[in-house]
N, C-alpha and C positions, 0 to 999 in steps of 0.2 A: 389667574390662572387658566387659559382655554383648555377646557377638554376634550380627551380625546376623541368622542363622540358622546351624543346624547338621544336617550328612548324618547320616543315621542308615544305614548302609551294610548288607546283609545278604547277604555273601558264596555265601551257599547257594544262592540264589535262583536259578532256574532261567538267565531271561538275564546271569545276574551271572557263573556259572558258568564260561559259555565263553570267561571272561576278556575283561579291556579295563583290562589294566595301565596304560595311558597315563592312562586318567580317572583311575583309583585314586590314580595318581602327583600327579598335576597337582591333585585332588581336597586330597591331604595338605600339598601345596605351600601354596593357596589357602588352608586352614582350619587347618591345623595340628593340633591337638588335639581342635576341633571337628567331624572326619572321622573319625565311630564305627564303630565294627565290633563290636557286642558278638557274640560267639560261642556265646551259649545264652541260653534265656528269660531267666535268674535275671539275668543280669548286663544285659540289654535295660532289664528292670525298674529296676535302678538306676542303670544310665545316665539315664534320665526323670529320677528321684527326682534325681539330681543336677543334670538341666536344670531340674527347679523351682526348687531352693533357689538357682539362680542368675538364674531367673526369664528364661530363654530362649522369647522369644515367637515364633518361627519354628523347627518340626519338618522337614526334608525327610527322608523315609520313600521308601529305593531298596531297596524290594523288593514282594512281591506281597500279595496281600489277607491272607494269615495274618501276616505281620511289621508290618502296619499295626494287624493286629487287637491286635496284642500292645502295641504303642505305644500306641494309644487306650486301653486296659483301664489302662496305668500313667500314662496325664495324667490317665485319670478318677481316678485314686486319690491321686494326687501333689499335681496342681493344681487351686486355688480353682475351683468353676461362672464364679465372674465375671472369671476370668484364664485362660480358654483360649488355648495357644498356636495360630497358625496353621498349618495342616499342608500339605507341598508331596508330592505321590506323583509318584513317577518308577515305572512299573511293567515290574517286573523279574521277577515271580514266576511261581509255576504258573499261578497263577490271578489276574486282576488286572481283576476286576469291576466292584470297585468305583472303578477310572481311568476305567474306562469315563464315567462320571457326572464327576468330580471329578478326576479327572487332573491334573497337571502338563501332558501331553502331551508332552512334552521328557524324554529321557534320555542319559546321559554325557555328554558334551562340549558338548553341546548345549545342556543342562541347566545342564552348571555355569557353564557361561557366561552363560547367562539369569538364571539365580538372582545373577551378581554381578551382572549389570547394577542389577538390581531393587535390592540391595542398597545400591549405589551413590549410588540414586537418592532415598533414604530412604525409602522406603513399599513395602510388601514385599507388603501388604494392597492395594496399587492396585487390583487385578483378582480381585476373588475371586468362588466361590460357598457358597453356606450350607448346610449341613445341619447335622442332629442325627444324635450316634450312637445305636446300637441296644443299650442294655444288658439282658443276661442276667443274674440273682439267683436264688438259690436261698434257699430257705425256709433252710435253715442260717446264721444269721447269720456262722459263724464262714469261711466260704466267701465269698469276695470276686469281686465280681459281675466279667464280665468285657463287652468290649465290641467291637462289629464293627460290620457295615452290614447283612447280609445273612444272615438265617435260614432253615431249612428242616426240614421232618419227614415222614415216610409214605416215599411214593414218593421223596424229594426225598432222601432219608438213603441209601436202597438204593441210587439210581444213583451218588452219590458214591464208598459202599463199594463198588461195582463199579469207579470210576473209580481207586479209592485199589489197587488189586490189583495187585500186582508185575509182572502179564503185560501190563499196561496201560500203568501210569505210567513204568515200566522202558524202555518201547520207542517212547513215542511224545510226541510235542510236547503241550503242554495242547489244540491246539485240535484235533489228529487224536486225542487222549483222549476229548473229549467226543464227537465222531464214532464212536467204536468204543464209547462206555459209550450211547449212543444205540440204537446199533443192537443190544447186547446187553441191552438192556431191553426191547425188543420182542422180543427173540428170548425170552424171560421173558414177556411178555403172552402173545404165542403158546402157550406151552409152558399145557398146561388144568393141570397143579399149580401152578404157578407162578403165573399169571393170576390164579386165587383166592385164594392169600396175597396177592398182589401189590393185589390190588383191594377187598381187604375191608378192607388198609389196618390200621391202630393204634386201639389203644382211646383216645382224647384227650378230656379234658373242657377245654373252651375258654368263657375269662369277656372279656367287654370290656369296660373301663372298668365292671366291677362287675355287670355283666349277665350272665346265663349264657346262652351261642350255640349251645352244642352238648356233647353230652355221648354221647359213643358211639364207630360205626367211623368213623376219618379217613382216609381216600385220600389225601390230599392238604395238609399245610401249609408258608405261606409267608409270611415277612414280613420287609420292607426300610425303611430310612427313603431311600431310594435315591428320586430320582425318574424315573432313567433307565435302560435293562436296553439289555443289545447287540441290535442287529438288528432296531428298533424289537418288540419282545417286551413286553409291558406288561400282567400277568394280573391286574391287579386294578382296581377300581371305587369307587364311593361307595354304600354301602347306601342305603337309601330315608330318605327325610329330611336325608340330607347332600348333597345336592347334584348337579353332574355334572362328568366329567372331572376328570382326578388333578391339574391343576394348582391347581384351588381348594382345595383343602386337604390340600395337603401338607405339611406342620408338623408331621410325626409318624410312626407306624410306620404304616406300608400292611401290610396283611394279609391273604390268600387263604386260605380254610380249606373243604377238597372232600371231601363226607363218603364214606364207604366205598360201594362199588359204586354209583357215580356215573352215572345215565342220561346217555346223550347225550355220553362222553366223547369219544370222538372228532370231533366236530363242536366240542364244549366246547373243544379241545387246539389245533384248526386256528385259533380265532377270537381267543384267549386271546395265540398265538405271533404273532397280526398283530395286539394291540395293542385289539381290535376285541370291543365283548359286547353281545350281540346279545340282545333282549328278554326272550329268552324262558329264556335264561341268568341275568339279572337279577332273573328271578321264579319260578326252581328251588329252592325249598329246600336240595338237597342245595350248591349252591355258594354261601356266603357270602364278601364280602368291605366293605374299608371302611378308614376311616383315623383311627388313637385315639393317647391316649397312654399308655395301660399295658393291655396285655393279660398276661393268667395262663392258664398252661398246665400240665394236670394227665397224666402218662403217664409208661408206666415205658421204654418204646423212649427209645433216643441220640435226639440233634437235630444239627445243621450249624449251625456259625457261621463264613460267611467261608470255606468248603472245610475248616476242621475238625473234626471228629466230637469231640462231648461229650456227656456219661453225665447225663442228668437228675435224679438225685440218688436216696439211698435214698428217699424218698417221693414221687419224681415230678413234685414240684411244683416250676415256674419262672416266675420275671416277667419281662416283656418292658417297659420303657420307655425312655424318649428323654433323651437327652443335652440342657445347654442347647445352641442354636445352637454350629457350627464353622466355622471358615472357613478355605476349601479355594485355595489360590493357584491360580492361570491364570497361566501363560506370556503 
């Protein structure tokens, strides 16, 4: 008999490591073999493959952005595009950016009780938010695509690499690690030597919907299929001819491309962190943003997907595309 839902529980996620034996015990009693605790990425992939064979239509991910990315990647590989399962996210990881937009809103015993209530009512998809996953594929057809929801390069990658240093990651919670990373990043920009390296950025060629947009130094590149970021931050806008406002055309990949050595960077950052896009920024060629279904990137440096650093491959060519819509269950 196909279960109403399964839970993929990552015991290594930061908030799960603190220990909640009562929740784990009750979840095992309630779900039996459908409370799953894969210990390694390969085991997780095999777990999702089995769920696809059983046609399980609701997967609860109890972990952070990295765990969710592994689950979405396996779902993309094993489930048919027209038969994707609904996902419920219990935010328990070191990074929970995605849960801020499409998370279940509960975790632990509260989440388990609510999930059982929804299952008893027979409609797990009664309250959903629909988003697309962000697919990253390489030019090498032998390399399997990965799926996440937030991609970053340039200064974003440098900041993540700072945050992943043991001196920060092992000593601070995620929220404090972000603050420490921001302070470290500012210190690097204040140093003349580091400032030139950071501001000049990486060499990147960006093609959007088969139209070349930039080929040169890139200070920052971001892409996401989310429609909300924490604290009102929204550094994206529609390009000319695309309409205004991020709600008018959000069914795709939002991107921001900032050229190396961008003018008025401080003013741009202050505006974008508040979700504002002044006219001068929209008209400045150093700042490009929009919403697309397909993006081609060519760069030698690594990039970040949902908090994990990945390489761009031998030729540096990667492609960003969107999955079919995915139902994210809300409490």
